[in-house]
PDB file as gemmi writes it, atoms N, CA and C in Angstrom:
CRYST1    1.000    1.000    1.000  90.00  90.00  90.00 P 1                      
ATOM      1  N   MET A   1     -13.789  -7.315  38.034  1.00  0.00           N  
ATOM      2  CA  MET A   1     -13.504  -9.524  38.680  1.00  0.00           C  
ATOM      3  C   MET A   1     -12.315  -9.310  39.030  1.00  0.00           C  
ATOM      4  N   LYS A   2     -11.875 -10.093  40.565  1.00  0.00           N  
ATOM      5  CA  LYS A   2     -10.025  -9.465  41.000  1.00  0.00           C  
ATOM      6  C   LYS A   2     -10.091 -11.506  40.078  1.00  0.00           C  
ATOM      7  N   LEU A   3      -8.757 -11.303  39.880  1.00  0.00           N  
ATOM      8  CA  LEU A   3      -8.039 -12.679  39.484  1.00  0.00           C  
ATOM      9  C   LEU A   3      -6.651 -12.378  40.331  1.00  0.00           C  
ATOM     10  N   MET A   4      -6.732 -14.484  40.889  1.00  0.00           N  
ATOM     11  CA  MET A   4      -5.205 -14.412  40.700  1.00  0.00           C  
ATOM     12  C   MET A   4      -4.582 -15.724  39.985  1.00  0.00           C  
ATOM     13  N   PRO A   5      -3.140 -15.867  40.165  1.00  0.00           N  
ATOM     14  CA  PRO A   5      -2.916 -16.520  38.352  1.00  0.00           C  
ATOM     15  C   PRO A   5      -2.209 -18.430  39.722  1.00  0.00           C  
ATOM     16  N   CYS A   6      -3.243 -18.859  39.220  1.00  0.00           N  
ATOM     17  CA  CYS A   6      -2.820 -20.098  39.617  1.00  0.00           C  
ATOM     18  C   CYS A   6      -1.794 -20.790  38.933  1.00  0.00           C  
ATOM     19  N   PRO A   7      -0.615 -21.284  39.833  1.00  0.00           N  
ATOM     20  CA  PRO A   7       1.152 -21.844  39.491  1.00  0.00           C  
ATOM     21  C   PRO A   7       0.548 -22.850  38.223  1.00  0.00           C  
ATOM     22  N   LEU A   8      -0.948 -23.583  38.238  1.00  0.00           N  
ATOM     23  CA  LEU A   8      -0.760 -25.370  37.776  1.00  0.00           C  
ATOM     24  C   LEU A   8      -1.919 -24.590  36.681  1.00  0.00           C  
ATOM     25  N   ASN A   9      -3.057 -24.209  36.797  1.00  0.00           N  
ATOM     26  CA  ASN A   9      -3.805 -23.942  36.122  1.00  0.00           C  
ATOM     27  C   ASN A   9      -4.319 -21.968  35.479  1.00  0.00           C  
ATOM     28  N   GLY A  10      -3.373 -21.344  35.565  1.00  0.00           N  
ATOM     29  CA  GLY A  10      -3.188 -20.179  35.534  1.00  0.00           C  
ATOM     30  C   GLY A  10      -4.180 -18.372  35.695  1.00  0.00           C  
ATOM     31  N   LEU A  11      -4.359 -18.148  35.052  1.00  0.00           N  
ATOM     32  CA  LEU A  11      -5.412 -17.270  35.685  1.00  0.00           C  
ATOM     33  C   LEU A  11      -6.856 -17.170  36.245  1.00  0.00           C  
ATOM     34  N   ARG A  12      -6.782 -16.966  37.292  1.00  0.00           N  
ATOM     35  CA  ARG A  12      -8.480 -17.506  37.918  1.00  0.00           C  
ATOM     36  C   ARG A  12      -9.015 -16.850  38.218  1.00  0.00           C  
ATOM     37  N   ASN A  13     -10.684 -16.903  38.449  1.00  0.00           N  
ATOM     38  CA  ASN A  13     -11.756 -16.018  39.074  1.00  0.00           C  
ATOM     39  C   ASN A  13     -11.204 -15.978  40.509  1.00  0.00           C  
ATOM     40  N   ILE A  14     -11.004 -15.380  41.316  1.00  0.00           N  
ATOM     41  CA  ILE A  14     -10.321 -15.229  42.183  1.00  0.00           C  
ATOM     42  C   ILE A  14     -11.898 -16.180  43.271  1.00  0.00           C  
ATOM     43  N   SER A  15     -12.547 -16.198  43.327  1.00  0.00           N  
ATOM     44  CA  SER A  15     -14.026 -16.748  43.366  1.00  0.00           C  
ATOM     45  C   SER A  15     -14.001 -18.562  43.886  1.00  0.00           C  
ATOM     46  N   GLU A  16     -12.814 -18.953  42.769  1.00  0.00           N  
ATOM     47  CA  GLU A  16     -12.637 -20.444  43.056  1.00  0.00           C  
ATOM     48  C   GLU A  16     -11.172 -20.646  43.544  1.00  0.00           C  
ATOM     49  N   PHE A  17     -10.974 -20.610  44.382  1.00  0.00           N  
ATOM     50  CA  PHE A  17      -9.880 -20.491  45.236  1.00  0.00           C  
ATOM     51  C   PHE A  17     -10.345 -20.302  46.972  1.00  0.00           C  
ATOM     52  N   SER A  18      -9.756 -20.596  47.742  1.00  0.00           N  
ATOM     53  CA  SER A  18     -10.241 -20.972  49.218  1.00  0.00           C  
ATOM     54  C   SER A  18      -8.622 -20.841  49.524  1.00  0.00           C  
ATOM     55  N   TYR A  19      -9.070 -19.881  51.149  1.00  0.00           N  
ATOM     56  CA  TYR A  19      -7.759 -19.714  51.757  1.00  0.00           C  
ATOM     57  C   TYR A  19      -7.333 -20.546  53.041  1.00  0.00           C  
ATOM     58  N   GLY A  20      -6.086 -20.682  53.280  1.00  0.00           N  
ATOM     59  CA  GLY A  20      -5.088 -22.245  53.924  1.00  0.00           C  
ATOM     60  C   GLY A  20      -4.180 -21.802  55.283  1.00  0.00           C  
ATOM     61  N   GLY A  21      -4.314 -20.027  55.498  1.00  0.00           N  
ATOM     62  CA  GLY A  21      -3.796 -19.767  56.289  1.00  0.00           C  
ATOM     63  C   GLY A  21      -2.364 -19.020  56.676  1.00  0.00           C  
ATOM     64  N   GLU A  22      -1.815 -18.577  57.291  1.00  0.00           N  
ATOM     65  CA  GLU A  22      -0.093 -18.821  56.312  1.00  0.00           C  
ATOM     66  C   GLU A  22       1.047 -19.363  56.042  1.00  0.00           C  
ATOM     67  N   VAL A  23       2.096 -19.056  56.109  1.00  0.00           N  
ATOM     68  CA  VAL A  23       3.135 -20.286  56.033  1.00  0.00           C  
ATOM     69  C   VAL A  23       3.310 -20.479  56.713  1.00  0.00           C  
ATOM     70  N   GLU A  24       3.602 -21.061  57.182  1.00  0.00           N  
ATOM     71  CA  GLU A  24       4.838 -20.942  58.910  1.00  0.00           C  
ATOM     72  C   GLU A  24       5.746 -22.638  58.682  1.00  0.00           C  
ATOM     73  N   ASP A  25       6.619 -22.644  59.961  1.00  0.00           N  
ATOM     74  CA  ASP A  25       7.344 -23.632  60.610  1.00  0.00           C  
ATOM     75  C   ASP A  25       6.201 -24.451  61.406  1.00  0.00           C  
ATOM     76  N   MET A  26       6.122 -25.982  60.617  1.00  0.00           N  
ATOM     77  CA  MET A  26       6.148 -26.329  61.305  1.00  0.00           C  
ATOM     78  C   MET A  26       6.548 -26.981  62.324  1.00  0.00           C  
ATOM     79  N   PRO A  27       5.703 -27.336  64.228  1.00  0.00           N  
ATOM     80  CA  PRO A  27       6.675 -27.710  65.279  1.00  0.00           C  
ATOM     81  C   PRO A  27       7.474 -29.356  65.213  1.00  0.00           C  
ATOM     82  N   ASP A  28       7.915 -29.271  65.834  1.00  0.00           N  
ATOM     83  CA  ASP A  28       9.099 -30.768  65.470  1.00  0.00           C  
ATOM     84  C   ASP A  28       7.681 -31.867  66.312  1.00  0.00           C  
ATOM     85  N   LEU A  29       7.745 -33.041  65.331  1.00  0.00           N  
ATOM     86  CA  LEU A  29       6.434 -33.935  65.731  1.00  0.00           C  
ATOM     87  C   LEU A  29       6.840 -34.813  66.361  1.00  0.00           C  
ATOM     88  N   LYS A  30       8.274 -34.846  67.209  1.00  0.00           N  
ATOM     89  CA  LYS A  30       8.214 -35.563  68.351  1.00  0.00           C  
ATOM     90  C   LYS A  30       7.977 -35.013  69.838  1.00  0.00           C  
ATOM     91  N   THR A  31       8.319 -33.354  69.766  1.00  0.00           N  
ATOM     92  CA  THR A  31       9.004 -32.962  70.609  1.00  0.00           C  
ATOM     93  C   THR A  31       7.400 -31.424  71.420  1.00  0.00           C  
ATOM     94  N   ALA A  32       7.230 -31.205  70.414  1.00  0.00           N  
ATOM     95  CA  ALA A  32       6.044 -30.320  70.735  1.00  0.00           C  
ATOM     96  C   ALA A  32       4.734 -30.330  70.995  1.00  0.00           C  
ATOM     97  N   THR A  33       4.557 -29.522  72.615  1.00  0.00           N  
ATOM     98  CA  THR A  33       3.650 -29.145  73.249  1.00  0.00           C  
ATOM     99  C   THR A  33       1.726 -29.074  72.498  1.00  0.00           C  
ATOM    100  N   SER A  34       1.416 -29.328  73.369  1.00  0.00           N  
ATOM    101  CA  SER A  34       0.104 -28.929  73.058  1.00  0.00           C  
ATOM    102  C   SER A  34      -0.447 -27.894  73.129  1.00  0.00           C  
ATOM    103  N   GLN A  35      -0.681 -27.025  73.736  1.00  0.00           N  
ATOM    104  CA  GLN A  35      -0.343 -25.557  73.535  1.00  0.00           C  
ATOM    105  C   GLN A  35       0.677 -25.009  71.930  1.00  0.00           C  
ATOM    106  N   GLU A  36       1.619 -25.435  71.937  1.00  0.00           N  
ATOM    107  CA  GLU A  36       2.697 -25.131  70.080  1.00  0.00           C  
ATOM    108  C   GLU A  36       1.556 -25.826  69.371  1.00  0.00           C  
ATOM    109  N   TRP A  37       1.221 -26.791  69.158  1.00  0.00           N  
ATOM    110  CA  TRP A  37       0.531 -27.189  68.141  1.00  0.00           C  
ATOM    111  C   TRP A  37      -1.295 -26.394  67.886  1.00  0.00           C  
ATOM    112  N   ALA A  38      -1.921 -25.750  69.276  1.00  0.00           N  
ATOM    113  CA  ALA A  38      -2.909 -25.179  68.696  1.00  0.00           C  
ATOM    114  C   ALA A  38      -2.589 -23.642  68.713  1.00  0.00           C  
ATOM    115  N   LYS A  39      -1.187 -23.058  68.745  1.00  0.00           N  
ATOM    116  CA  LYS A  39      -1.059 -22.474  68.659  1.00  0.00           C  
ATOM    117  C   LYS A  39      -0.870 -21.817  66.633  1.00  0.00           C  
ATOM    118  N   TYR A  40      -0.344 -23.079  66.014  1.00  0.00           N  
ATOM    119  CA  TYR A  40       0.291 -22.852  64.609  1.00  0.00           C  
ATOM    120  C   TYR A  40      -1.111 -23.899  64.130  1.00  0.00           C  
ATOM    121  N   ILE A  41      -1.863 -24.772  64.770  1.00  0.00           N  
ATOM    122  CA  ILE A  41      -3.046 -24.962  63.696  1.00  0.00           C  
ATOM    123  C   ILE A  41      -4.197 -23.799  63.923  1.00  0.00           C  
ATOM    124  N   PHE A  42      -4.104 -23.126  64.741  1.00  0.00           N  
ATOM    125  CA  PHE A  42      -5.270 -21.639  65.217  1.00  0.00           C  
ATOM    126  C   PHE A  42      -5.132 -20.461  65.426  1.00  0.00           C  
ATOM    127  N   TYR A  43      -3.280 -20.685  65.195  1.00  0.00           N  
ATOM    128  CA  TYR A  43      -3.509 -18.823  65.707  1.00  0.00           C  
ATOM    129  C   TYR A  43      -2.704 -18.179  64.300  1.00  0.00           C  
ATOM    130  N   ASP A  44      -3.200 -17.127  63.580  1.00  0.00           N  
ATOM    131  CA  ASP A  44      -2.777 -16.959  62.163  1.00  0.00           C  
ATOM    132  C   ASP A  44      -2.005 -15.141  63.486  1.00  0.00           C  
ATOM    133  N   GLU A  45      -0.627 -15.116  63.088  1.00  0.00           N  
ATOM    134  CA  GLU A  45      -0.061 -13.468  63.296  1.00  0.00           C  
ATOM    135  C   GLU A  45      -0.656 -12.244  62.891  1.00  0.00           C  
ATOM    136  N   ASN A  46      -1.801 -12.293  61.046  1.00  0.00           N  
ATOM    137  CA  ASN A  46      -1.805 -11.568  60.969  1.00  0.00           C  
ATOM    138  C   ASN A  46      -1.203 -10.364  60.378  1.00  0.00           C  
ATOM    139  N   PRO A  47       0.516 -10.380  60.519  1.00  0.00           N  
ATOM    140  CA  PRO A  47       0.321  -8.830  60.067  1.00  0.00           C  
ATOM    141  C   PRO A  47       0.193  -8.248  59.207  1.00  0.00           C  
ATOM    142  N   ARG A  48       0.843  -6.595  58.962  1.00  0.00           N  
ATOM    143  CA  ARG A  48       0.511  -6.162  57.669  1.00  0.00           C  
ATOM    144  C   ARG A  48       1.682  -6.189  56.870  1.00  0.00           C  
ATOM    145  N   GLY A  49       1.010  -5.748  56.255  1.00  0.00           N  
ATOM    146  CA  GLY A  49       2.063  -5.593  54.600  1.00  0.00           C  
ATOM    147  C   GLY A  49       2.102  -7.580  54.091  1.00  0.00           C  
ATOM    148  N   MET A  50       3.924  -8.023  53.130  1.00  0.00           N  
ATOM    149  CA  MET A  50       3.882  -9.810  52.840  1.00  0.00           C  
ATOM    150  C   MET A  50       3.658 -10.237  53.633  1.00  0.00           C  
ATOM    151  N   VAL A  51       2.836 -11.392  53.280  1.00  0.00           N  
ATOM    152  CA  VAL A  51       3.312 -12.388  53.710  1.00  0.00           C  
ATOM    153  C   VAL A  51       3.046 -13.529  52.514  1.00  0.00           C  
ATOM    154  N   LYS A  52       3.348 -14.589  52.998  1.00  0.00           N  
ATOM    155  CA  LYS A  52       3.359 -15.891  52.245  1.00  0.00           C  
ATOM    156  C   LYS A  52       2.349 -16.741  53.238  1.00  0.00           C  
ATOM    157  N   GLU A  53       1.169 -17.743  52.150  1.00  0.00           N  
ATOM    158  CA  GLU A  53       0.039 -17.698  52.272  1.00  0.00           C  
ATOM    159  C   GLU A  53      -0.170 -19.059  51.599  1.00  0.00           C  
ATOM    160  N   TRP A  54      -0.908 -20.116  52.852  1.00  0.00           N  
ATOM    161  CA  TRP A  54      -1.838 -20.954  51.233  1.00  0.00           C  
ATOM    162  C   TRP A  54      -2.868 -21.020  50.591  1.00  0.00           C  
ATOM    163  N   TRP A  55      -3.097 -21.454  49.862  1.00  0.00           N  
ATOM    164  CA  TRP A  55      -4.158 -21.102  48.817  1.00  0.00           C  
ATOM    165  C   TRP A  55      -4.748 -22.637  47.876  1.00  0.00           C  
ATOM    166  N   CYS A  56      -6.234 -22.879  47.771  1.00  0.00           N  
ATOM    167  CA  CYS A  56      -6.064 -23.995  46.817  1.00  0.00           C  
ATOM    168  C   CYS A  56      -7.232 -23.464  46.175  1.00  0.00           C  
ATOM    169  N   HIS A  57      -6.934 -24.076  45.346  1.00  0.00           N  
ATOM    170  CA  HIS A  57      -7.818 -23.858  44.448  1.00  0.00           C  
ATOM    171  C   HIS A  57      -8.631 -25.031  44.573  1.00  0.00           C  
ATOM    172  N   THR A  58     -10.362 -24.969  44.465  1.00  0.00           N  
ATOM    173  CA  THR A  58     -10.746 -25.387  45.094  1.00  0.00           C  
ATOM    174  C   THR A  58     -11.769 -26.225  43.625  1.00  0.00           C  
ATOM    175  N   ALA A  59     -11.252 -26.064  42.563  1.00  0.00           N  
ATOM    176  CA  ALA A  59     -12.108 -27.400  41.650  1.00  0.00           C  
ATOM    177  C   ALA A  59     -10.654 -28.358  40.958  1.00  0.00           C  
ATOM    178  N   THR A  60      -9.460 -27.768  40.823  1.00  0.00           N  
ATOM    179  CA  THR A  60      -8.538 -29.156  41.315  1.00  0.00           C  
ATOM    180  C   THR A  60      -8.065 -30.006  42.503  1.00  0.00           C  
ATOM    181  N   SER A  61      -8.511 -29.061  43.794  1.00  0.00           N  
ATOM    182  CA  SER A  61      -7.588 -29.247  45.462  1.00  0.00           C  
ATOM    183  C   SER A  61      -6.508 -29.168  44.788  1.00  0.00           C  
ATOM    184  N   TYR A  62      -5.364 -28.151  44.421  1.00  0.00           N  
ATOM    185  CA  TYR A  62      -4.711 -28.493  44.598  1.00  0.00           C  
ATOM    186  C   TYR A  62      -4.245 -26.950  45.065  1.00  0.00           C  
ATOM    187  N   TRP A  63      -2.897 -27.384  46.061  1.00  0.00           N  
ATOM    188  CA  TRP A  63      -2.482 -25.752  47.206  1.00  0.00           C  
ATOM    189  C   TRP A  63      -1.273 -25.682  46.935  1.00  0.00           C  
ATOM    190  N   PHE A  64      -1.210 -24.533  46.475  1.00  0.00           N  
ATOM    191  CA  PHE A  64      -0.084 -23.469  46.352  1.00  0.00           C  
ATOM    192  C   PHE A  64      -0.014 -22.561  47.559  1.00  0.00           C  
ATOM    193  N   ILE A  65       1.217 -21.722  47.078  1.00  0.00           N  
ATOM    194  CA  ILE A  65       1.786 -21.180  47.864  1.00  0.00           C  
ATOM    195  C   ILE A  65       1.688 -19.718  47.574  1.00  0.00           C  
ATOM    196  N   ALA A  66       1.295 -18.438  48.579  1.00  0.00           N  
ATOM    197  CA  ALA A  66       0.878 -16.527  47.247  1.00  0.00           C  
ATOM    198  C   ALA A  66       1.470 -15.787  47.989  1.00  0.00           C  
ATOM    199  N   GLU A  67       1.742 -14.892  47.627  1.00  0.00           N  
ATOM    200  CA  GLU A  67       2.872 -14.014  48.831  1.00  0.00           C  
ATOM    201  C   GLU A  67       1.970 -12.659  48.570  1.00  0.00           C  
ATOM    202  N   ARG A  68       1.127 -12.354  49.516  1.00  0.00           N  
ATOM    203  CA  ARG A  68       0.676 -11.209  49.408  1.00  0.00           C  
ATOM    204  C   ARG A  68       0.716 -10.008  50.424  1.00  0.00           C  
ATOM    205  N   ASN A  69       0.365  -8.807  49.797  1.00  0.00           N  
ATOM    206  CA  ASN A  69      -0.127  -7.316  50.767  1.00  0.00           C  
ATOM    207  C   ASN A  69      -0.923  -7.702  51.519  1.00  0.00           C  
ATOM    208  N   THR A  70      -0.795  -8.064  53.081  1.00  0.00           N  
ATOM    209  CA  THR A  70      -2.673  -7.925  53.603  1.00  0.00           C  
ATOM    210  C   THR A  70      -2.855  -6.489  53.247  1.00  0.00           C  
ATOM    211  N   VAL A  71      -2.635  -5.184  53.039  1.00  0.00           N  
ATOM    212  CA  VAL A  71      -1.716  -3.881  53.416  1.00  0.00           C  
ATOM    213  C   VAL A  71      -3.716  -3.680  51.831  1.00  0.00           C  
ATOM    214  N   THR A  72      -2.776  -3.969  50.606  1.00  0.00           N  
ATOM    215  CA  THR A  72      -2.762  -3.952  49.710  1.00  0.00           C  
ATOM    216  C   THR A  72      -4.473  -4.890  48.826  1.00  0.00           C  
ATOM    217  N   ASP A  73      -4.018  -6.228  49.500  1.00  0.00           N  
ATOM    218  CA  ASP A  73      -4.098  -7.307  48.913  1.00  0.00           C  
ATOM    219  C   ASP A  73      -4.222  -7.706  47.554  1.00  0.00           C  
ATOM    220  N   GLU A  74      -2.605  -6.865  47.002  1.00  0.00           N  
ATOM    221  CA  GLU A  74      -2.399  -7.179  45.735  1.00  0.00           C  
ATOM    222  C   GLU A  74      -1.904  -8.512  45.506  1.00  0.00           C  
ATOM    223  N   ILE A  75      -1.406  -9.471  44.307  1.00  0.00           N  
ATOM    224  CA  ILE A  75      -1.028 -10.903  44.832  1.00  0.00           C  
ATOM    225  C   ILE A  75       0.621 -10.439  43.829  1.00  0.00           C  
ATOM    226  N   THR A  76       1.291 -10.779  44.994  1.00  0.00           N  
ATOM    227  CA  THR A  76       2.874 -10.704  43.846  1.00  0.00           C  
ATOM    228  C   THR A  76       3.350 -12.020  43.389  1.00  0.00           C  
ATOM    229  N   ALA A  77       2.958 -12.613  43.907  1.00  0.00           N  
ATOM    230  CA  ALA A  77       3.804 -14.035  43.561  1.00  0.00           C  
ATOM    231  C   ALA A  77       2.705 -15.311  43.826  1.00  0.00           C  
ATOM    232  N   THR A  78       2.847 -16.413  43.250  1.00  0.00           N  
ATOM    233  CA  THR A  78       2.196 -18.053  43.149  1.00  0.00           C  
ATOM    234  C   THR A  78       2.999 -18.621  42.961  1.00  0.00           C  
ATOM    235  N   TYR A  79       3.420 -19.659  43.304  1.00  0.00           N  
ATOM    236  CA  TYR A  79       4.621 -20.921  43.242  1.00  0.00           C  
ATOM    237  C   TYR A  79       3.852 -22.387  43.845  1.00  0.00           C  
ATOM    238  N   ASP A  80       4.273 -23.084  43.298  1.00  0.00           N  
ATOM    239  CA  ASP A  80       4.029 -24.894  44.224  1.00  0.00           C  
ATOM    240  C   ASP A  80       5.041 -24.526  45.040  1.00  0.00           C  
ATOM    241  N   PRO A  81       4.029 -25.546  46.469  1.00  0.00           N  
ATOM    242  CA  PRO A  81       5.242 -25.753  47.329  1.00  0.00           C  
ATOM    243  C   PRO A  81       6.494 -26.652  47.373  1.00  0.00           C  
ATOM    244  N   SER A  82       6.702 -27.184  46.374  1.00  0.00           N  
ATOM    245  CA  SER A  82       8.039 -27.839  45.661  1.00  0.00           C  
ATOM    246  C   SER A  82       9.268 -26.803  46.206  1.00  0.00           C  
ATOM    247  N   LYS A  83       8.626 -25.702  46.109  1.00  0.00           N  
ATOM    248  CA  LYS A  83      10.137 -24.112  46.126  1.00  0.00           C  
ATOM    249  C   LYS A  83      10.756 -23.791  47.132  1.00  0.00           C  
ATOM    250  N   VAL A  84       9.127 -24.040  48.026  1.00  0.00           N  
ATOM    251  CA  VAL A  84       9.915 -23.846  50.143  1.00  0.00           C  
ATOM    252  C   VAL A  84      10.353 -25.490  50.446  1.00  0.00           C  
ATOM    253  N   TYR A  85       8.943 -26.359  49.907  1.00  0.00           N  
ATOM    254  CA  TYR A  85       9.926 -27.677  51.501  1.00  0.00           C  
ATOM    255  C   TYR A  85      10.454 -28.251  49.866  1.00  0.00           C  
ATOM    256  N   SER A  86      11.316 -29.990  51.260  1.00  0.00           N  
ATOM    257  CA  SER A  86      11.344 -30.758  49.466  1.00  0.00           C  
ATOM    258  C   SER A  86      11.853 -31.823  50.666  1.00  0.00           C  
ATOM    259  N   LYS A  87      10.639 -32.094  50.797  1.00  0.00           N  
ATOM    260  CA  LYS A  87       9.980 -33.271  51.456  1.00  0.00           C  
ATOM    261  C   LYS A  87       8.486 -33.752  52.243  1.00  0.00           C  
ATOM    262  N   ARG A  88       7.885 -34.765  51.911  1.00  0.00           N  
ATOM    263  CA  ARG A  88       6.316 -34.922  52.434  1.00  0.00           C  
ATOM    264  C   ARG A  88       6.945 -35.110  53.535  1.00  0.00           C  
ATOM    265  N   VAL A  89       5.390 -34.421  54.270  1.00  0.00           N  
ATOM    266  CA  VAL A  89       5.304 -34.960  56.033  1.00  0.00           C  
ATOM    267  C   VAL A  89       4.139 -35.996  55.953  1.00  0.00           C  
ATOM    268  N   ASP A  90       4.840 -37.093  56.503  1.00  0.00           N  
ATOM    269  CA  ASP A  90       3.658 -38.098  56.614  1.00  0.00           C  
ATOM    270  C   ASP A  90       3.624 -38.308  58.425  1.00  0.00           C  
ATOM    271  N   PHE A  91       2.637 -38.304  58.809  1.00  0.00           N  
ATOM    272  CA  PHE A  91       1.886 -38.521  60.328  1.00  0.00           C  
ATOM    273  C   PHE A  91       1.372 -39.697  60.216  1.00  0.00           C  
ATOM    274  N   GLU A  92       1.253 -40.222  62.301  1.00  0.00           N  
ATOM    275  CA  GLU A  92       1.656 -41.187  61.994  1.00  0.00           C  
ATOM    276  C   GLU A  92       0.898 -41.428  62.636  1.00  0.00           C  
TER     277      GLU A  92                                                      
END                                                                             
């Protein structure tokens, strides 16, 4: 059984989580083109090695960031998004 450390709920079975994509900078809300938004939403770089990814603990709907090696599938760190993002983005 593979386990993942959730920053909110502790060590849990990996089946309790959903992958949410790579962590990347969001395009500027006011100046981004349709093509830039499409790339941001639909395309992942899928690099080999260490990546930062969004994960959700589905039972609690808690979103967090995990650092995972895509070659070995080893999760080296998990943490709350507030460690990376200082403000919330509200869409109008």
